[in-house]
N, C-alpha and C positions, 0 to 999 in steps of 0.2 A: 428548328434554327438546334446548335448547337451550345452550350455551356458551358463557361470554363472556368466555375466558383469548383469552391472542393470541399468538403467536410468533413473533415477529421469526428470518428465517434469515442472523444476518451481527452482529459485534458494530463495524464500523466508526461511522466520525460519520453514518451513514443513518443503518443501525442500533439508537444509542443514541439517540439523539435521536428515533426513532418510540416506541421502548420504553420513555421517561420518560415525551411526552407523556401517551403513551395509562395510565400510570401512576397519573401525576400526578391523573389523574380517576379514580381510582378502581378500573382495571382491573388484574388482575393479567394481567403480563407475563412468556416467556419469553425470555432473549438466550439463541440459540446461535449460538457462536464456533469455526470451529478450530480459533485459534489459541490458544495461550495464553493470550494476552493481550486485551483490550479495544484499542484505538481504531484498527484498521484501515492504511487505509495513509498517517494525516495524523501518525501514532507514528513513521513512515518517514522526515517529511522533518524539515529542516533550520527551517524557515520557512514559515507560507503564509502572500502573497498576499492581500487587496494592500500590510494593517498591515504583512504580514513578522512577525506574530508563533509566538516557538515555538512547537509544535500543543500541550506540558505544558497551558499557557494557556487553551485549551481545554478540552480534556478533563483535564484538572486541575476544572474544577465541575464536568459530568458526571459525574464518577466520583465526587462527593461528592453529589449526589442520587443518583447508584443505592444507596449506604452509606445513606442517608439513608433512602429508599420499601423498605418491607417487603416491594410489589407487582414489585418487579424479581427475578426469582432466574434471574442468569447462569450458565452450562453453560458451560464452556470447551474448547478440545481435544475437542470435539463437530462429530459432523457426521449431519445426516437423512439415515435408510435409503430410506425410504418414507413415503407421506402416503398413505390413505384417509380415507374416509368426502366428506360434501357441507358447504358453504357452513354454517355457525354445525356443527360439531357434525366435526372432521378427528380421527385416531385418528396418530395423531406419532410415529413409531417411530425413535430416534436410539442410535448408538453412540458413549463417548464412550472413550477415550484415555485410559487410563493415564500421568497426571503425577509419579506416584513420590514426590511431597511432598504428606504433608496440613496440613493446616489451621493445626500447631504449627506451623510457617517462620516465624522471624523476619527474613527475607530478610538474616540476618546474613554468609553468602561461605562460609561454615568447606568448605562441602563444594564450593564451586567447584574451593577453595584442595587439596581432597584429591587430584586427580591434574592432569598437564603437557600430561594427550593437548588434542593443538585441531583444527577439523574446522571446511571454508567456514561463512560465519554470514549464514544464510539472512535474516536480518535488517536484512544491512550487504547484500543480493546477490553474494556472494562475497567485496565488499571485501577481510572481516575475517574474522578467528574469532573460532568460543567454546570454551569451555569443554564435559563432557560433566554437568558438572551448572552453568545459568547460568540468566541472567536477560536477555533482549534485549535491554533500554532499563533510565534511574532512574526513572520514571515508570511503570514496568511497573505495571497492573491487570488481578487480585486481583493482587497481591506479594509474588509466591512464590516462588524455583524453579521448575524444571525439570530430570528428572534424561536423558537421552539415553538409557537404555537398551539401545536399537537397536546402539550403537556403541560401547559401552563391554563392556570384558572385564569375568564376573567379579570380579575381581584391582579392578580401580576400583570399582564398584560398591561391591561392601565396604569402600571404600577411603571410598569417599562416607557409605554407612548411616553406620559409624565417626566422620567427619567433624561428625555432624552431634551441638549441645548438647541439641541439644532432640525429644529424637529425630522427627527431621516426614522424615523420607527411610522410603519404608515401600516396597520389594524386592517385597514380596507385591503391589499394588497389580495391577488387572486391567482387560479391559478394561469396561464395562460398560452395562444400554442400558434407554433411557430412553422408559417409553411419558409420553404427555402427548394430555391433551382438548384442543381447544382449536375455538375460534368460526372463527377468522381467522388470514389469515395473512402476514403482509408480509414480501417477498425481500428483503434486503436484503445481498446476498452480494458486494459491490463490484467490480472489475474489478484485474488481472494487467497489469504490462507486456510490449507485445509480444513476441511470441522475438526477442530478437535476430542466433541462428546462422541466424535467415531471410534475414535483410539482409546476404548475400554478398557482395555488392557493395562496400557499405559494412566491407566489414571484419567485423562483428559477433563478435561474442563471441573473433574470431580473432587481432588485430591488440592490443599489449598496451596503446596510449594514446589505442586507442579505450573509449569505455566510454559509455553511460547515461543517462538524463535520470537514474532513483532510482538509481542505481549516485554518478552527482554528484549528488546531493545530501544521502547518508549519509560521501561526503568532506568535506560541507562541516557536517556536524552534529556541535556538542560531545560528541556523544554516542558519536560515528562513530569509525573503525579508527582515524580521524590524526588525534582529536582538536580536526575542526576546518578544521586542511591541506588546501589546495588542491592535492592533487600529482598528479604523474603516477606507474599504480601498477606502469610498467620502474624505473626507478629514483628512486623517490622524492625527485626533483627539482622545483622549482616552476616550471609552465609558465609562459614567458615572454609564449607566444605560443596562444592555443586559438580552435579554430573550433565553434560550433554547428550542424548538422542538424536541422533544422523538417522534419518531416513525414514522419521517418523509420520509413518504413511503415504510412503515415497517406495518404488519399484518396487509396490504387494499389492495382489492379485488384489484383495478384498479392498483395494481405494484406491493410491495410480498407477497404472500401472506404470512408466517413467521416471525416471532417473528428476527430479525439481534442479538440479544444476547447480545452483548458489547456497543451498544449504548445505555443502559442506566448509565453503569459505566464510557463510554466514555465524558460522560458529567460531570457527579460527579465528575470526571479529573481533566476536561477543569477549574467549578465551579473553582477549589483548585489554576489553574493555574492565573487568573483573581483575587484570596482574595490573594496572595499575590503577588498578579505587584499593586495591588489599591483596591479605598475602594469602589469599584464597590457597585453597589445592581444587583444583580441576580436573575434572577427570575427559574423552571423551569417547562414546561410546561408537562407534562404527561399520558398517558394510567395506567398502572404500570410500582411499576419503578423496574428493574431485579435486584436483585443483590444477584446470588447463592453463596449456598455456602459463605468460610469463603470471602466476599464483601460485608459482609452482615456492618464488622468491618468499614467499606472503607467507608460506605454510613452513619452510624452512625457517625463518625467523624466527615465527610464532613457537614452531614446534622444539627450540634451539631452550625450553625457559624447566627449568628443574621441579613445577610447582606442576605443570602438565604432564597425565600417563595418558596415552595415548593406547585404549585397547579395541582391536577388530572385533566385533564379540553382537551377538544381537540380542535386544535386550528384550525379553518373552512377556513381562509383566511388571507392576511398577506398588508396591502397598504404602499403606504411612503408619506407619506407630503411633501412639496412646498423644503422643507429644508434635506430629504433625512432622515429623524424619521419613519425608521419603526413604523405600527401602527399594533394594533398585533390585533385581535379579534375570543374570543377564550370565549369557552360555561363552566364555572365549574359544572363538574363533579356534586362535594354535592352539591354545592348550586341552582344549574340549573340555576342560571345568568350568563346573555351573554353580556362582555363587549367591547366595546376597551380598547385597553391600548397604550400606546405610547415611543420606548423602540430609545436609541440610535444605538445599533443595535442586529440583531438578527443571531441564530445559530441553523442549521437545523438542528436535527440528521441524515442527508440521510444512511437509510440501507445501512448491505453487501450486493451483486450478485457473485455469482463468475464468473469468470472474464474469464469464457466458456459460460458462457450465452448470446445464442443468437450467438453464435459461434460452429464450426463443433469440436466436441472433438478427438483428435490428438492421441487419446487409450482408447477402452472401453468408455461408455456410457454413456446417465447424464439422471436424471432427468428430469420433466414439465419446471422446477427450472435454470436444468444449473448444479444442483451438479452432481459431478462425480461417477456414480455407483463399487464398485469392480467387476471386474471379473478376471477370474480364473487367471493368470499369471500378469495383471494387481491393480496394491492399488492405492487406491486415501488417499489424505493424506492430515491433516490443511483444507485452508479455502473450497476447491476443493471437498469437500466432505459433509460440513456444517460449516457454521458462530461458530464461536469459538473462541477465547483471544489468548494471547503468550502461555503462561503456557501447557495450552489444546491441541493446533497446537505443541508442541514440543514432548507432550504424543505420539499425536496423526503420528508424524514423525519415532518415534519408534518403533513406532504399523506395521509401513506401514515397514522400515526395514526388523523387526522378519517378518514380512509376505511374502516381498519379500527374501529373503534369504530363506524360506521355500520353495521357488516355484525352487526357482535354483534347491537348496540341493536334492531337492528330486525326480530328473530327472535321 
């Protein structure tokens, strides 16, 4: 007998969209997400283009739809261990890591106040810190704290448990194995920023005032480590002169062979962030500026700013002076002149790599770059399939839902 439940691996924008579209047509859908929250990379943005809305705007509506739909089952902090069987009849084994916080949690925050230890925040890409009991961001869904038992001492764990007035901290929580039977699988495992420490010539991860585009996004976010103030990491000073380096690790045979599609638009958006907040001068070093379709309008509005200098040229290297100012060596492709220029801060537009790159795919197969290839009952969606923006990711999620439904209906 075939099964018409659908598994969605990944609860970012593509996964949520695919799950809801299928669930609202009456199909039972399971979302398996590795993070403690849904929303993926979109949740980490300050704003997304072209309208520059905050991510809570698009996500809150989706979360409401999930809450109102009993067909959607959400399993966070979980990963797919194995998939066996065949199209229409898959057997999926999932491991769920302990959250140490149960459904009684009201997100009051008492647990967070119980300890003073701080560790680097993954959500903020290391630009800030978080507590041992934490909420990643204000519109987190599910709205429930997480206890980091791995980094907390026995005493700290006891303090966290004792601080909770609702008896929501469960220190006996243990990993669970979940068995699911599904007919089709949507792989929406998303993307990760390319590892900046590979970009040694650009000072990736070494030079204090050289940050990645996603770190910059967190610095500009009101729920980020600086409350939305763009400051340089070394001394907290507001930069007066900022450079953006495009294609950092993309379109490069030594790194990512392909164009990551959204980095040019992301940097143009970042230019807007800077100019909204300060009078800083901004230079964007690019190979080609890619603003497809309707984004051309966004580009023309942004480049009308007289504080913005667009330079077609490849950055060869970045070093820092004694004061921690990045010195950028660039060859201007139009004049052919090679020069060194000093900035207060440099943002590397690091490329978009599929989350599964270098890992084994939970279902189906992947190409040499780690992008998931569609199989018969296994459908890739969003950035697991190719680099996309939020709008195209949503379209891709809807398309995946339709294919998944065709798979289970046709049996």
